[in-house]
C-alpha positions as CSV (number, residue, x, y, z in Angstrom):
1,X,9.5,-107.4,15.0
2,X,12.4,-108.2,12.3
3,X,10.5,-110.8,10.0
4,X,7.0,-108.7,10.7
5,X,7.6,-105.4,12.0
6,X,6.2,-103.8,8.8
7,X,2.8,-105.6,9.1
8,X,2.3,-105.5,12.4
9,X,3.2,-101.5,11.8
10,X,1.0,-101.1,8.9
11,X,-2.3,-102.8,10.9
12,X,-1.9,-100.6,13.7
13,X,-1.2,-97.1,11.1
14,X,-5.2,-98.4,9.4
15,X,-6.3,-99.1,13.0
16,X,-5.9,-96.1,14.1
17,X,-6.9,-94.0,11.2
18,X,-10.2,-95.8,10.8
19,X,-10.7,-95.3,14.6
20,X,-10.3,-91.4,13.6
21,X,-12.3,-92.0,10.9
22,X,-15.2,-93.3,12.6
23,X,-14.8,-91.2,15.9
24,X,-14.9,-87.9,13.7
25,X,-17.7,-89.2,11.9
26,X,-19.7,-88.1,14.2
27,X,-18.9,-84.6,14.8
28,X,-18.2,-81.0,11.7
29,X,-15.2,-79.8,13.4
30,X,-11.5,-81.3,12.7
31,X,-11.3,-82.9,16.3
32,X,-8.0,-84.9,15.5
33,X,-4.4,-82.8,15.4
34,X,-2.5,-84.5,12.1
35,X,0.6,-84.1,10.6
36,X,-0.9,-80.5,8.7
37,X,-0.3,-79.2,12.6
38,X,3.4,-80.1,13.8
39,X,6.9,-78.8,11.3
40,X,7.9,-81.7,9.4
41,X,9.1,-84.8,10.7
42,X,7.6,-83.8,14.4
43,X,4.2,-86.1,14.1
44,X,3.5,-89.3,15.1
45,X,0.9,-90.9,13.4
46,X,0.0,-93.6,16.2
47,X,-0.4,-90.1,19.1
48,X,-3.8,-90.0,18.6
49,X,-4.8,-86.0,19.5
50,X,-8.1,-85.2,20.8
51,X,-8.7,-81.5,20.3
52,X,-11.2,-80.8,23.0
53,X,-11.4,-77.3,22.8
54,X,-12.7,-77.5,19.1
55,X,-15.8,-79.7,20.9
56,X,-15.9,-77.1,23.7
57,X,-14.9,-79.3,26.5
58,X,-12.0,-80.5,29.0
59,X,-10.0,-82.6,27.9
60,X,-9.1,-83.6,31.9
61,X,-13.1,-83.8,31.8
62,X,-12.9,-86.9,29.3
63,X,-10.4,-87.9,31.3
64,X,-11.7,-88.8,34.0
65,X,-14.8,-90.3,32.5
66,X,-13.1,-92.6,30.6
67,X,-11.1,-93.9,34.1
68,X,-14.9,-95.2,34.5
69,X,-14.5,-97.3,31.4
70,X,-11.1,-98.6,32.7
71,X,-9.3,-96.7,29.9
72,X,-6.6,-94.9,30.4
73,X,-5.1,-92.7,28.1
74,X,-1.6,-90.7,28.0
75,X,-2.0,-87.0,29.1
76,X,-5.0,-84.9,29.5
77,X,-5.3,-81.2,30.0
78,X,-7.9,-78.4,28.9
79,X,-6.8,-78.7,25.3
80,X,-6.2,-82.3,24.6
81,X,-6.2,-85.9,25.4
82,X,-3.3,-88.0,24.0
83,X,-4.2,-91.7,23.1
84,X,-1.0,-94.1,22.9
85,X,-1.8,-96.9,20.2
86,X,0.7,-99.8,20.5
87,X,1.2,-102.8,18.5
88,X,-0.6,-105.1,21.2
89,X,-3.9,-102.7,20.4
90,X,-6.2,-104.7,18.1
91,X,-9.5,-103.4,16.0
92,X,-11.4,-105.0,19.1
93,X,-9.7,-102.2,21.7
94,X,-9.5,-99.4,19.2
95,X,-13.8,-100.0,18.8
96,X,-13.9,-101.0,22.5
97,X,-12.7,-96.9,23.0
98,X,-14.6,-95.4,20.0
99,X,-17.8,-97.3,21.9
100,X,-16.7,-94.9,25.1
101,X,-15.3,-91.9,24.0
102,X,-17.9,-90.8,21.6
103,X,-21.1,-90.8,23.7
104,X,-18.7,-88.9,26.4
105,X,-17.9,-86.2,23.6
106,X,-21.6,-86.2,22.7
107,X,-22.6,-85.2,26.8
108,X,-19.9,-83.1,27.1
109,X,-19.5,-80.6,24.2
110,X,-20.0,-77.3,24.0
111,X,-19.0,-73.9,21.9
112,X,-16.1,-74.2,20.7
113,X,-13.3,-72.0,21.7
114,X,-9.9,-71.0,21.5
115,X,-7.1,-72.8,22.9
116,X,-6.0,-72.0,26.4
117,X,-2.0,-71.4,26.8
118,X,-0.4,-73.5,29.4
119,X,1.0,-71.7,32.5
120,X,4.1,-73.9,32.0
121,X,4.5,-71.9,29.3
122,X,3.8,-68.1,30.1
123,X,6.0,-67.8,32.9
124,X,9.0,-66.1,32.7
125,X,11.0,-67.7,35.9
126,X,12.1,-65.3,38.6
127,X,15.7,-66.0,40.8
128,X,15.9,-65.1,44.0
129,X,18.9,-67.0,45.2
130,X,20.2,-70.3,43.4
131,X,18.7,-73.2,43.4
132,X,21.5,-75.1,45.9
133,X,21.6,-72.5,48.2
134,X,17.6,-72.7,48.0
135,X,18.3,-76.9,48.9
136,X,20.0,-76.4,51.7
137,X,18.0,-73.2,53.2
138,X,15.9,-73.6,56.0
139,X,12.4,-73.4,55.1
140,X,9.1,-72.8,55.6
141,X,4.7,-73.0,55.0
142,X,3.1,-69.7,54.6
143,X,-0.3,-69.3,53.2
144,X,-1.1,-69.2,48.9
145,X,-1.3,-65.2,49.2
146,X,1.9,-64.8,51.8
147,X,4.4,-66.5,49.4
148,X,3.7,-63.5,46.6
149,X,6.8,-62.5,46.9
150,X,8.6,-64.8,48.9
151,X,10.9,-67.7,47.5
152,X,10.1,-71.0,46.8
153,X,11.9,-73.9,48.0
154,X,9.5,-76.5,46.7
155,X,9.2,-77.4,42.9
156,X,6.0,-77.3,41.3
157,X,5.5,-78.3,37.6
158,X,1.0,-78.6,36.4
159,X,1.1,-82.0,34.8
160,X,0.6,-81.9,32.1
161,X,2.6,-80.8,30.7
162,X,5.0,-81.4,33.8
163,X,7.4,-78.9,32.9
164,X,7.9,-77.0,36.0
165,X,6.9,-73.1,36.6
166,X,8.6,-72.9,40.2
167,X,12.1,-74.1,40.8
168,X,13.5,-74.1,44.8
169,X,15.2,-70.5,44.3
170,X,12.4,-68.4,41.5
171,X,10.3,-65.7,43.0
172,X,6.6,-66.8,44.0
173,X,4.8,-64.1,42.0
174,X,0.8,-63.2,41.7
175,X,0.7,-64.8,38.5
176,X,2.1,-67.9,39.5
177,X,-0.4,-68.2,42.7
178,X,-3.3,-67.4,40.4
179,X,-2.3,-69.9,37.8
180,X,-1.7,-72.5,39.7
181,X,-5.0,-72.2,41.7
182,X,-6.7,-72.1,38.3
183,X,-4.5,-75.1,36.7
184,X,-5.9,-77.3,39.9
185,X,-9.5,-76.1,40.1
186,X,-9.3,-77.1,36.2
187,X,-8.5,-80.8,37.1
188,X,-4.8,-80.9,36.0
189,X,-2.7,-82.8,38.4
190,X,-0.4,-80.2,40.5
191,X,3.2,-82.5,41.1
192,X,5.9,-82.2,43.6
193,X,4.5,-79.8,45.7
194,X,5.1,-79.8,49.7
195,X,1.4,-78.8,49.9
196,X,-1.0,-81.0,47.3
197,X,-3.9,-78.4,48.2
198,X,-2.1,-75.0,47.1
199,X,-2.9,-73.5,50.5
200,X,0.1,-72.9,51.7
201,X,3.9,-73.2,50.0
202,X,6.9,-73.7,51.4
203,X,9.5,-71.1,51.0
204,X,12.3,-70.0,52.2
205,X,12.9,-68.0,55.6
């Protein structure tokens, strides 16, 4: 990096730009986020962010299809797919991604839809007891229906974005139960729950 850093970074940025232009040429609407969507200084040009909602598809579905071609993404949710480009990626890698991605997008494409606000950003936590007390308290499993109004013994976070919807000691609401069920149904991974199916919740006795 000390002797060839500028050269390598310039090559990477060129590859990213060429890749985005090649993929974008197949679609009318702008499908990638760019610096105009971020505050000044907050945009990372080597993070390629695909706007799945603009194509009327699920980023989770795109991720699953790419995995069949042994392509991993940094993260995906209903609205976005994030690809992380590195100095180790050359032009052939970007062409391989393009050749796999474009057909998937064309097959899955549907009517444009509005951005969906992640459950993690729409929940107002309600404290029942302290996190410490919840951690040391006795717990039990109850059905999702019976969990409403009870105090959570678990930390539960959809990933992405990896931000907790429930923390130990917080009250489980109907909005949380329904929201987590819908998020899981959409294909988003639910992290840290004792019962990953969400059929039951671990609550304080």
